N, C-alpha and C positions, 0 to 999 in steps of 0.2 A: 238585938245587941244593945247592951246598956251604954250609957254615955261614957262610963269609966273604961269599959273594954274597947270602945271605939277610939278613945284617946290613946290607949296603949298600942293599938294596931297602927294607927297613923304614925306614932312616934317610931315604932319598929321599922315601918317601911321607909321612913325618912333616913334613919341611921343606916339601913341596908343600902339605900341608893348612894349615900355618901361613901360607904365602904367600898362597894364594887366599882363605883365611879372612879375612886382614887386608885384602885388596882389597875383598871383599864388605862388610865392616864399614865401610870407608871410603865405598863407594858409598851404603850406607844412611844414613850420617851426612850426606852431601851432599844426598840426596833429602828428608830430613826434618830441617830445621834446628831447633835448640832454640827453644821458645816464648819470646817476650820476656817479661820480668818484668811483672807486673800493676801498673798505675799507678792510684793512688786519687786521684780528683779532689778538689781542695779547693774548697769552695763560695766563690764570689766575694763580697766584702764588699758590702753594699747601697749603692747610689748615694745621693746627697743626695736626689734626688727620691723614691726608694723609702723612705728614712727618714722623709721628710715625711709620708707616708701612714700611718705607724704611730703611733697614739696612745700616750701613756704607759701603762704597765701599772698603775700605782697612781694614782688620782685624788687631787688635792691638796685638802685641806680646811684652813681656817684657824680658829684658836682664836677663839671668839666673846667678844671682850672689846675694849674701846676701846684702840687702840694709844697708847703713850706719845708717840710721834712719828708723826703721821698720814701723813707723806709721806717718801719716801726723800730722802737729801741730794742736792744738786746734783751732787756729785762722781760719783754713780753713773750720771748721764746723759751718757755719753761721746760720743754722736753729735751733740750740739748744736753747730752751727757757731758759733765764737767769734770775733767781730771783734777786731782788734788794739786793745789798750788797754781792753777791756771784759771783764766777767764776768757770770755769771748769779747769780740769787738765788731762793730759795724764798720766794714772797711770801705772807705771812700764812696759813700752813696752819692748819687747825682741824678738830676732830671734835665731833660732837654725837650725843647719844643720842635717837633718834627713835622711841621706843616700839616696840621689837621688832627694831630694827636700828641699826647705827651708820653715820653719814654723814660722809665725809671730803671735804674740798676741798683740792686741790693745784694750785699755779700756779708756773710758772717763767718768768722774764723776764730780759732784760738789766737790770742795776741802773740804776734811774732812767728806764727806757724802757718806759712803759706807755701804751697809747692814743695820745692826741694828743702825748704827751711822747716818743714813739718817733721821733726824728729821725735815727736811725742809718742811714747809706747802705749800709754793708757788709752782706753776707749774714748773717742771724741768724734766730732762731726763738723761738717761745713755745709753752708747753704749759699747758693747764688741764684739770683732770679732776674729775669727781664720782664718788665711789666709795662703794658701800654694802656693809656686812658683815652677812650674815644668819646665823642659826643653821644653816641648810641652804639649798642652792640652791633647793629646792622652795618655800621660804617667800618667795622673791623673785617679785613680780608679773611680771617679765619672763621667768621660767622657762617660762611658758606661751606665749611668743611664738616662732614658728618661725624668725624671722630674727635671733635673738639668739645668735650663735655662741659657742663656747668657744675662747678664744685658743689657738692651736697652739704651746704652749711647746716641743714636741719638734722643731719645724721651724725651719730656718735660711733657708727659701725665703720671701722677702718677699711673693711672690704669694699664699701661704697666709694671711699676716697681712692683706693688702689686702682679703680678703673681708669683713673687719669694718668696712670703710669705708661711710659713709652719704653717698651723693652722689658727685659727680665733682670736688669742690674748687671753692670759690668764690674768684674773683679780684677784688680791688678796690684802689683807690689808698689807700695807707697814710698817706703824708705828701707834701706839696709845699712847696718852699722855694726860696729864692734863693741857695743855697750850702749847703754842709754845715753842719748845725746852725744855719741862719740862716733865720728866717721872712721872708716877703716883706712889704713895706710898701706901703700904699696900692694903687695900680693896677699894681704890678710884676707881670710875668709870671713864674711859677715856672720856674726853670732846673734844678731837681732834683726828681725824683719817685721815690718808692719804691712798690712794690706788695706786696700780701700774698696768698698763696694758702692758704686755710683748708680744712682737712680734718677731718671728724668721724668718730670711731670708736666702736663699741659692742661689748661682749662680756662674758665672764665667765671666771673661773678658779675652779672649785669654787664655794664659797659667797660669793665676792667678786665683786660686780657692778660692772663699770666702766660706769656708766650713761651717761657721755658723756666722751670724751677728745677735745679739740680741739688739733690741732697746726697751727701757722701758720708758713710760710716767708716771710721778708721780705727784700727786696732791690731794687735798681734793675731787675734783670731776673729773671724767673721761669724757671728752667732747665727744659728739656724733660723731664728725669727727676725733677721735683719730687715726683711721687707716690712714687717709690722713697725719696726723701730723708725725707719725712714719715713713711712707713710704718716706716722703720728707726728713727726717733725714737720712734714708738709702741711698737715692739717693745722698745726699750731701756728705756722707762718701765715697761711692764708687767712685764718681768723684774725690774726694780729693786724694784717694789712686792712682787712675789712673794717675793723674797729678804728684804725689809724686814719683812714681817708674820710673826707667829708661826704656825707650822704646828701643826695639831692632831696629837696623838700617835696 
């Protein structure tokens, strides 16, 4: 073989190797595609119902001293239904030192509408509460009762708050008259009648014992969802008290 033929043979072999080698690499690339990049899953945020089952990490305790103002202002109770032309008032709040604990009374009503004087036809409500502040929850007599729940401050689910209800709501005639704000005379038959649905709640937050919270919904008709309405008012009131009282450091 001459030097010229030897040179062409080597060059052909080199080109062939490059060609077939390139084809093989292409087939291997098609047979084994590159692995997709790893994806790290982000944990989903808890749902409202899941959050409702998680108690607060730090329990709330209140400073054991008589509050300067025993009841939160009316303005903090934002869920009270307000009839046109009327407003609510905090009626004669007071606090007493009862030898080992402080006792507070809070009451909210439409101005001038209490008991037999409540002749308002439009939907409205009333709230009354007895609250005791102890040095610790263990000093409260109700701490030994199994049915005295802790209010679920961490929950926005009204079903959790409704567990503090005592009974199923009493319904009774609130007022009868012969026109709006008009009492009947003699043998006149009433043409206007309002009803009240009364709900009682009990529970505690730390060393603050809500011995009895009564919420009443009043109107010509009691709505089917009255339990939700009064429970939301309860939640509003409890949260207002918690914000109003001084927390222990």
